[in-house]
VMD Tcl script that draws the C-alpha trace (Angstrom):
set ca {
  {-114.81 -86.09 42.63}
  {-111.46 -84.98 43.96}
  {-111.55 -81.60 45.67}
  {-107.94 -80.56 45.20}
  {-105.77 -79.93 42.18}
  {-108.66 -78.74 39.99}
  {-109.00 -75.58 37.92}
  {-112.43 -74.18 38.74}
  {-114.46 -71.43 37.08}
  {-117.10 -69.82 39.32}
  {-119.65 -67.41 37.88}
  {-120.88 -64.78 40.29}
  {-117.70 -65.47 42.24}
  {-117.05 -61.95 43.46}
  {-119.54 -61.96 46.36}
  {-122.00 -64.01 48.38}
  {-122.26 -67.74 47.78}
  {-119.88 -67.64 44.82}
  {-117.10 -65.97 46.79}
  {-117.61 -68.34 49.73}
  {-117.25 -71.31 47.35}
  {-114.17 -69.73 45.80}
  {-112.55 -69.29 49.21}
  {-113.22 -72.86 50.36}
  {-112.04 -74.43 47.13}
  {-108.99 -72.16 46.99}
  {-108.05 -73.16 50.53}
  {-108.46 -76.80 49.52}
  {-105.73 -76.44 46.91}
  {-107.53 -75.60 43.68}
  {-106.82 -72.95 41.05}
  {-109.74 -70.53 41.06}
  {-111.12 -68.37 38.26}
  {-113.90 -66.03 39.34}
  {-116.32 -64.13 37.16}
  {-118.53 -61.14 37.83}
  {-119.99 -58.08 36.18}
  {-118.49 -55.44 38.45}
  {-114.76 -54.76 38.01}
  {-114.24 -53.19 41.45}
  {-115.99 -56.02 43.25}
  {-113.97 -58.58 41.29}
  {-110.72 -56.87 42.23}
  {-111.76 -56.77 45.88}
  {-112.62 -60.47 45.80}
  {-109.20 -61.24 44.34}
  {-107.56 -59.70 47.40}
  {-109.43 -62.24 49.54}
  {-108.25 -65.21 47.48}
  {-104.84 -66.72 46.85}
  {-103.65 -66.27 43.25}
  {-107.18 -66.21 41.84}
  {-107.83 -65.12 38.27}
  {-110.70 -62.76 37.49}
  {-112.66 -62.57 34.24}
  {-115.09 -59.70 34.04}
  {-118.28 -60.17 32.06}
  {-122.03 -60.66 32.20}
  {-122.98 -64.24 31.44}
  {-126.57 -63.20 30.83}
  {-125.31 -61.60 27.59}
  {-124.65 -64.03 24.75}
  {-121.53 -62.29 23.42}
  {-119.99 -62.28 26.91}
  {-120.75 -65.99 27.35}
  {-119.00 -66.81 24.08}
  {-116.01 -64.59 24.89}
  {-115.57 -66.00 28.40}
  {-115.88 -69.61 27.23}
  {-113.26 -69.03 24.53}
  {-110.95 -67.30 27.01}
  {-111.23 -70.24 29.40}
  {-110.56 -72.85 26.73}
  {-107.68 -70.90 25.19}
  {-105.91 -69.36 28.19}
  {-106.88 -71.79 30.95}
  {-107.21 -75.20 29.26}
  {-106.91 -77.02 32.58}
  {-110.40 -75.86 33.59}
  {-112.24 -79.02 34.59}
  {-115.03 -77.73 36.83}
  {-117.54 -74.97 36.14}
  {-119.78 -73.66 38.91}
  {-122.86 -71.94 37.46}
  {-123.68 -69.70 40.39}
  {-124.53 -66.28 38.94}
  {-128.22 -65.53 39.28}
  {-130.92 -62.91 39.12}
  {-134.00 -62.39 41.31}
  {-136.66 -59.74 41.73}
  {-138.54 -59.30 44.99}
  {-142.02 -57.88 44.41}
  {-145.74 -58.58 44.78}
  {-147.74 -59.50 41.71}
  {-150.61 -57.39 43.09}
  {-148.51 -54.24 43.36}
  {-146.00 -54.36 40.51}
  {-146.48 -54.08 36.77}
  {-144.09 -55.73 34.34}
  {-143.90 -59.16 35.95}
  {-143.27 -60.70 32.54}
  {-140.22 -58.47 32.03}
  {-138.78 -59.49 35.39}
  {-139.53 -63.13 34.67}
  {-137.73 -62.88 31.32}
  {-134.59 -61.53 33.00}
  {-134.69 -64.25 35.68}
  {-135.25 -67.02 33.15}
  {-132.47 -65.72 30.92}
  {-129.89 -65.46 33.71}
  {-130.91 -68.47 35.79}
  {-131.78 -70.88 32.99}
  {-131.09 -70.03 29.35}
  {-127.66 -68.51 29.99}
  {-126.57 -71.53 32.03}
  {-127.69 -73.95 29.33}
  {-125.77 -72.00 26.69}
  {-122.59 -71.51 28.74}
  {-122.55 -75.18 29.72}
  {-123.05 -76.13 26.08}
  {-120.10 -73.91 25.11}
  {-117.87 -75.63 27.69}
  {-119.15 -79.19 27.44}
  {-116.85 -80.64 24.77}
  {-113.88 -79.15 26.61}
  {-114.97 -80.69 29.90}
  {-115.57 -84.07 28.28}
  {-111.93 -84.06 27.13}
  {-110.67 -83.72 30.72}
  {-109.72 -86.77 32.76}
  {-112.18 -85.76 35.48}
  {-114.68 -82.91 35.16}
  {-117.83 -81.55 36.73}
  {-120.67 -79.12 36.17}
  {-122.08 -77.62 39.38}
  {-125.39 -75.76 39.11}
  {-126.51 -73.66 42.06}
  {-130.30 -73.76 42.21}
  {-132.39 -72.98 45.30}
  {-134.88 -74.12 47.90}
  {-137.31 -72.31 45.56}
  {-137.22 -75.46 43.40}
  {-139.70 -76.91 45.91}
  {-142.19 -74.06 45.86}
  {-142.65 -70.39 45.15}
  {-142.84 -67.45 47.57}
  {-145.16 -64.52 47.07}
  {-142.23 -62.06 47.31}
  {-140.36 -64.01 44.61}
  {-143.26 -64.89 42.33}
  {-141.28 -65.66 39.17}
  {-137.85 -66.58 40.54}
  {-138.87 -70.08 41.67}
  {-139.95 -71.05 38.16}
  {-136.51 -70.19 36.79}
  {-134.81 -72.35 39.39}
  {-137.27 -75.21 38.85}
  {-136.39 -75.04 35.16}
  {-132.69 -75.15 36.03}
  {-133.33 -78.20 38.21}
  {-135.09 -79.99 35.35}
  {-132.22 -79.22 32.97}
  {-129.60 -80.32 35.51}
  {-131.35 -83.65 36.03}
  {-131.52 -84.24 32.28}
  {-127.85 -83.30 31.83}
  {-126.85 -85.75 34.59}
  {-128.89 -88.57 33.08}
  {-127.46 -87.85 29.62}
  {-123.88 -88.28 30.79}
  {-124.34 -90.74 33.66}
  {-122.34 -93.38 31.79}
  {-119.60 -90.87 30.94}
  {-117.34 -91.62 33.90}
  {-115.24 -88.46 33.59}
  {-118.12 -85.97 33.79}
  {-120.24 -85.51 36.90}
  {-123.19 -83.14 37.28}
  {-124.07 -81.65 40.67}
  {-126.88 -79.44 41.92}
  {-126.70 -77.36 45.09}
  {-129.94 -76.21 46.74}
  {-129.31 -73.32 49.16}
  {-132.10 -72.03 51.42}
  {-132.23 -68.36 52.42}
  {-128.60 -67.19 52.64}
  {-127.29 -64.03 54.27}
  {-125.97 -62.15 51.24}
  {-126.55 -58.80 49.54}
  {-128.43 -60.75 46.87}
  {-131.13 -61.78 49.38}
  {-131.23 -58.61 51.46}
  {-134.63 -57.56 50.06}
  {-136.31 -60.73 51.33}
  {-134.81 -60.84 54.81}
  {-131.48 -62.45 53.98}
  {-130.01 -61.32 57.28}
  {-131.94 -64.18 58.88}
  {-130.41 -66.71 56.52}
  {-127.47 -69.06 56.87}
  {-123.88 -68.02 56.19}
  {-122.64 -68.45 52.60}
  {-119.77 -70.54 53.97}
  {-122.29 -73.23 54.97}
  {-123.26 -73.65 51.31}
  {-119.59 -73.93 50.36}
  {-118.96 -76.53 53.08}
  {-121.87 -78.67 51.87}
  {-120.66 -78.44 48.29}
  {-117.23 -79.78 49.23}
  {-118.85 -82.65 51.15}
  {-121.00 -83.39 48.11}
  {-118.05 -83.35 45.71}
  {-115.98 -85.59 47.96}
  {-118.80 -88.10 48.34}
  {-120.13 -87.94 44.77}
  {-123.46 -86.76 46.18}
  {-124.93 -85.21 43.08}
  {-127.94 -83.57 44.79}
  {-126.72 -81.30 47.58}
  {-129.49 -79.78 49.73}
  {-128.31 -77.24 52.28}
  {-129.84 -76.25 55.61}
  {-133.64 -76.10 55.57}
  {-133.70 -77.56 52.06}
  {-132.76 -80.94 53.55}
  {-136.24 -81.16 55.11}
  {-137.86 -81.03 51.67}
  {-135.29 -83.32 50.05}
  {-135.64 -85.93 52.80}
  {-139.44 -85.87 52.63}
  {-139.38 -86.39 48.87}
  {-136.80 -89.14 49.21}
  {-138.94 -90.98 51.75}
  {-142.05 -90.63 49.59}
  {-140.22 -91.97 46.53}
  {-138.88 -94.89 48.56}
  {-142.39 -95.82 49.71}
  {-143.69 -95.66 46.15}
  {-140.89 -97.95 44.98}
  {-141.78 -100.48 47.68}
  {-145.51 -100.39 46.96}
}
mol new
graphics top color blue
foreach p $ca { graphics top sphere $p radius 0.5 }
foreach p [lrange $ca 0 end-1] q [lrange $ca 1 end] { graphics top cylinder $p $q radius 0.2 }
display resetview
């Protein structure tokens, strides 16, 4: 996938991993459209990017998803890459917090159902482009849960399953590529509750994404996640040889 001359929509692009991706891809010569819920944070992010467009809205809300998709297709028809980065997570202990099902519903809606719907809304448009991509940002949590994030991992595992199916569905469609990025703990406000200050810089995730796009590496583990990905890869290779 070429990494310059694209028009790229990035959800959750006003801070953290999303903003880091926006900066790297903007510097590489792409037109960037960022999305976020908070108007002030979006405006601040715009000052850190060159000629970026901002679309405010909450993609976890169906009406906002539909509005944003229509705005992209109507006003920015050159959009050929969508980065589904916006996410939700609750840090808590199942033994100490009531309402786990409510938190799980929010995480599943934002991290899974909303992404499926938004991608569905954009898919026919992307398929009409000469070269297009869907990039889903999942997590190291795909490989196992953490007691402080008891329901978050399931939402990201579900996203991983969907992403794999989407890739297999369109693997013969040469103009559409489907990528998945697996960040470990990253130093962002999003992860502050679970010790994010000890995590890697968001720019490292953005760097790995660009390497993945350039090399058509559809699964993009980052940092510590590479340990898990490599172990699974080796195990699968041994099974294939058996």
